[in-house]
C-alpha positions as CSV (number, residue, x, y, z in Angstrom):
1,M,42.7,-78.9,92.8
2,T,45.0,-78.6,89.9
3,L,44.9,-75.4,87.9
4,K,42.3,-75.2,85.1
5,A,44.8,-74.5,82.3
6,E,47.1,-77.3,83.1
7,R,44.1,-79.6,83.9
8,Q,43.4,-79.5,80.2
9,Y,47.0,-80.4,79.1
10,K,47.2,-83.2,76.6
11,I,50.3,-85.1,75.7
12,T,51.6,-84.1,72.3
13,Q,53.5,-86.1,69.7
14,K,56.7,-84.2,70.7
15,D,56.1,-85.2,74.3
16,K,55.9,-88.8,73.3
17,E,59.0,-88.5,71.2
18,T,60.9,-87.0,74.1
19,F,59.8,-89.7,76.5
20,N,60.6,-92.5,74.0
21,R,64.0,-91.0,73.2
22,D,65.2,-89.9,76.6
23,G,63.3,-92.2,78.9
24,Y,61.6,-89.3,80.8
25,W,59.4,-86.2,80.2
26,I,58.8,-83.2,82.4
27,S,55.3,-81.9,82.8
28,P,53.9,-78.4,83.1
29,K,52.9,-77.3,86.6
30,L,50.2,-79.8,87.7
31,L,49.6,-78.6,91.2
32,D,48.6,-75.1,92.3
33,D,50.3,-73.4,95.2
34,E,47.6,-74.2,97.7
35,Q,47.8,-77.9,96.9
36,I,51.6,-77.8,97.2
37,A,51.2,-76.2,100.7
38,R,48.8,-78.9,101.7
39,L,51.1,-81.6,100.6
40,R,54.0,-80.1,102.5
41,E,51.8,-80.1,105.5
42,A,50.9,-83.8,104.8
43,H,54.7,-84.6,105.0
44,E,54.8,-83.1,108.5
45,R,51.7,-85.1,109.6
46,I,52.9,-88.4,108.1
47,W,56.4,-88.2,109.7
48,S,54.7,-87.5,113.1
49,S,52.3,-90.5,112.6
50,D,49.2,-88.3,112.3
51,F,47.1,-90.3,110.0
52,D,43.8,-89.7,108.2
53,G,41.0,-92.3,108.6
54,D,41.3,-95.6,110.5
55,G,43.8,-97.2,108.1
56,L,47.3,-98.4,109.0
57,S,50.5,-97.6,107.1
58,M,51.9,-100.3,104.8
59,H,55.1,-100.1,106.9
60,P,55.8,-98.5,110.2
61,V,56.6,-94.8,109.9
62,T,60.1,-94.4,111.2
63,V,62.3,-91.3,111.4
64,S,66.0,-92.0,111.8
65,S,67.9,-90.6,114.7
66,N,70.3,-89.4,112.0
67,P,68.9,-86.0,110.9
68,E,70.8,-86.3,107.6
69,A,69.1,-89.6,106.6
70,L,66.6,-89.8,103.8
71,R,63.0,-90.7,104.7
72,K,60.8,-92.8,102.4
73,L,57.4,-94.2,102.9
74,D,55.4,-96.4,100.5
75,N,51.7,-96.1,100.0
76,G,51.1,-92.8,101.8
77,W,47.7,-92.7,100.1
78,W,46.5,-95.3,102.7
79,I,47.0,-92.8,105.5
80,N,46.8,-89.3,104.1
81,D,43.9,-87.8,102.1
82,E,46.0,-85.1,100.3
83,V,48.5,-87.7,99.1
84,K,45.6,-89.9,98.0
85,K,44.1,-87.0,95.9
86,V,47.3,-86.5,94.0
87,V,48.6,-90.0,93.4
88,T,45.1,-91.2,92.2
89,D,44.4,-88.1,90.1
90,P,42.9,-89.0,86.7
91,L,45.2,-86.4,85.0
92,I,48.3,-88.2,86.1
93,G,46.7,-91.4,84.8
94,E,45.8,-89.8,81.4
95,L,49.2,-88.3,80.9
96,S,50.8,-91.7,81.7
97,A,48.4,-93.6,79.5
98,D,49.2,-91.4,76.6
99,L,53.0,-91.7,77.1
100,L,52.7,-95.5,77.3
101,E,50.1,-95.6,74.6
102,T,47.7,-97.7,76.6
103,D,44.0,-97.5,77.6
104,E,44.2,-97.9,81.3
105,I,46.5,-96.9,84.2
106,R,46.5,-98.2,87.7
107,L,48.5,-97.1,90.7
108,W,51.3,-99.6,91.6
109,H,52.2,-97.7,94.8
110,D,53.2,-94.3,95.9
111,Q,56.1,-92.9,97.9
112,V,56.5,-89.9,100.2
113,I,60.2,-88.9,100.2
114,Y,61.9,-86.4,102.4
115,K,65.6,-85.5,101.7
116,P,67.0,-83.3,104.5
117,G,69.2,-80.3,103.8
118,I,72.8,-80.8,104.9
119,G,74.3,-77.5,103.9
120,D,78.0,-77.7,103.4
121,K,78.6,-81.0,105.2
122,V,80.6,-83.6,103.4
123,T,78.5,-86.8,103.5
124,K,76.8,-89.3,101.2
125,A,73.8,-89.6,103.6
126,G,71.4,-88.0,101.2
127,N,72.5,-89.8,98.0
128,V,70.1,-92.0,96.2
129,G,72.1,-94.5,94.1
130,W,71.8,-95.0,90.4
131,H,69.0,-97.5,89.9
132,Q,66.2,-98.7,87.7
133,D,62.8,-98.8,89.4
134,Y,61.8,-102.0,87.6
135,G,64.8,-103.6,89.3
136,Y,62.5,-103.7,92.3
137,W,59.4,-104.5,90.3
138,Q,60.3,-107.7,88.5
139,C,57.2,-109.4,89.9
140,C,55.3,-107.5,87.2
141,D,55.1,-109.0,83.7
142,T,56.0,-105.7,82.0
143,S,58.6,-103.0,82.5
144,D,56.3,-100.5,80.8
145,M,55.7,-98.6,84.1
146,I,56.1,-94.9,84.9
147,T,57.3,-93.1,88.0
148,V,55.7,-89.7,88.4
149,W,58.0,-87.7,90.7
150,I,56.3,-84.5,91.9
151,A,58.3,-81.6,93.3
152,L,56.9,-79.7,96.3
153,Q,59.5,-76.9,95.9
154,D,61.7,-75.6,93.1
155,T,64.1,-78.5,92.6
156,D,67.5,-78.7,91.0
157,L,71.0,-80.1,91.8
158,T,71.6,-77.7,94.7
159,N,68.8,-79.3,96.7
160,G,69.4,-82.9,95.6
161,G,67.3,-83.0,92.5
162,M,67.0,-86.2,90.5
163,M,69.3,-86.9,87.5
164,T,68.4,-89.3,84.7
165,I,70.7,-91.2,82.3
166,L,69.4,-90.3,78.8
167,G,68.1,-93.2,76.8
168,S,69.0,-95.8,79.5
169,H,65.5,-97.3,79.3
170,K,66.6,-98.8,76.0
171,W,69.2,-100.9,77.7
172,G,66.7,-103.4,79.1
173,L,66.9,-104.6,82.7
174,I,70.4,-104.5,84.0
175,P,71.4,-107.1,86.6
176,D,71.5,-105.9,90.2
177,S,69.9,-102.5,89.3
178,A,67.9,-102.4,92.6
179,S,70.5,-100.0,94.1
180,F,68.4,-97.1,95.5
181,F,70.2,-97.4,98.9
182,N,73.8,-97.7,97.6
183,Q,75.1,-94.2,98.1
184,N,78.3,-94.6,96.2
185,M,77.3,-93.0,92.9
186,E,80.7,-93.3,91.2
187,E,81.0,-97.0,92.0
188,L,77.5,-97.6,90.5
189,K,78.3,-95.5,87.4
190,T,81.3,-97.7,86.7
191,K,79.2,-100.8,87.3
192,Y,76.3,-99.9,85.1
193,S,77.9,-97.8,82.3
194,D,80.1,-100.8,81.1
195,G,80.9,-99.2,77.8
196,R,77.4,-97.7,77.3
197,D,76.8,-94.0,76.5
198,W,76.4,-92.6,80.0
199,V,74.8,-89.1,79.8
200,E,73.6,-87.5,83.0
201,E,70.8,-85.0,82.7
202,P,69.3,-83.1,85.7
203,C,65.5,-82.9,86.2
204,I,65.0,-79.2,86.9
205,L,61.5,-78.7,88.2
206,K,59.4,-75.8,89.5
207,A,57.2,-76.6,92.5
208,G,54.2,-78.5,91.2
209,Q,55.9,-79.9,88.1
210,A,56.5,-83.6,87.7
211,S,59.1,-85.9,86.0
212,F,57.5,-88.9,84.3
213,H,60.2,-91.5,83.8
214,H,60.1,-95.1,82.4
215,G,60.6,-98.0,84.8
216,L,63.9,-98.9,83.1
217,T,65.4,-95.4,83.1
218,F,68.4,-95.2,85.4
219,H,68.2,-92.3,87.8
220,G,69.6,-91.1,91.1
221,S,70.3,-88.0,93.1
222,G,73.0,-86.4,95.2
223,P,73.0,-84.5,98.5
224,N,70.7,-81.6,99.3
225,R,73.2,-78.8,99.8
226,T,70.6,-76.3,101.1
227,N,69.4,-75.9,104.7
228,E,65.8,-76.8,103.8
229,P,64.4,-80.3,103.2
230,R,63.6,-81.4,99.6
231,L,60.0,-82.8,99.7
232,S,58.3,-84.9,97.0
233,V,55.3,-87.2,96.4
234,V,55.7,-90.0,93.9
235,A,53.2,-92.0,92.0
236,H,54.4,-95.3,90.5
237,V,51.9,-96.4,87.9
238,M,51.3,-99.4,85.6
239,K,49.3,-100.4,82.6
240,G,45.9,-101.9,83.2
241,G,46.2,-105.7,83.0
242,T,49.8,-105.8,84.4
243,G,50.1,-109.3,85.8
244,Y,52.1,-111.2,88.5
245,R,55.3,-113.1,87.5
246,A,55.6,-115.9,90.0
247,G,58.9,-116.9,91.5
248,I,61.0,-114.0,90.1
249,Q,61.3,-111.5,93.0
250,R,59.6,-110.8,96.2
251,H,57.8,-107.5,96.6
252,D,55.4,-106.5,99.3
253,N,52.7,-105.7,96.8
254,I,52.4,-109.4,95.9
255,R,50.6,-110.0,99.2
256,H,47.8,-107.7,98.1
257,L,46.8,-110.3,95.5
258,G,45.7,-112.6,98.3
259,P,47.2,-115.5,100.2
260,R,47.8,-117.7,97.2
261,P,48.6,-115.5,94.2
262,I,48.6,-117.1,90.8
263,N,51.1,-116.6,88.0
264,G,49.6,-114.1,85.5
265,Q,47.0,-112.8,88.0
266,S,46.4,-109.1,87.4
267,F,47.2,-106.4,89.9
268,A,43.6,-105.3,89.7
269,N,41.8,-104.7,93.0
270,E,41.3,-101.9,95.5
271,Y,45.0,-101.9,96.4
272,F,45.8,-100.9,92.8
273,P,43.1,-98.3,92.0
274,I,42.4,-97.2,88.4
275,L,43.6,-93.7,87.7
276,Y,42.4,-93.5,84.2
277,K,40.5,-95.6,81.7
278,R,39.5,-94.6,78.1
């Protein structure tokens, strides 16, 4: 369970101003040390295909033969109880609802991300390219979505912590910004800055803290220069009533609307659970 003091945290006007100005906001510590430990154990179980319940993972759980390769799994909540508790937590929903100034928050999907430590090796294997999350989510009829990136250890640039581009959510959707897997950070910076004010800011988090960033905020991360993996659990959330935009872009979540989704149909069933509703 989350700590009682932080359980009662409410978004302030200053928090909203920070989020609206910068495109992201860092929370107080939301998870206690026992929950962090259980989530780190959940990582080990997921990557060894030890699942809770009788469900199947959204995609096959694969671990690359390259020990330096990033691991990423969508919808870990389907197969792990600890991940489910966190990414469907009403507190995450309430904080997101207040930042987006809306009355309902649903889960879009989650991610379980493992970035190996590479020490002093010279490689781009652990890089996450500069990208906008909404670049992948254009099947949704609003970009007002939030990514809640939860650190499972103290995280900064030494272990591959995330960096955001301040105010980039105000640029709108930039063409070809679905570039998570392009590991050439400098090439992407040149492509996307294009005369814009490109200001990189690291998200420095203590274990149990989370970064809440807007679906249009450019972000990425460099290599983990330690000898320990960087672990995180991520909740991607959306406003209640977010609907399907037909014919724009394929996303695996569309199939969860049924065999014949209709333009404007809300992502509003058991695959997209309600986290918070006023």
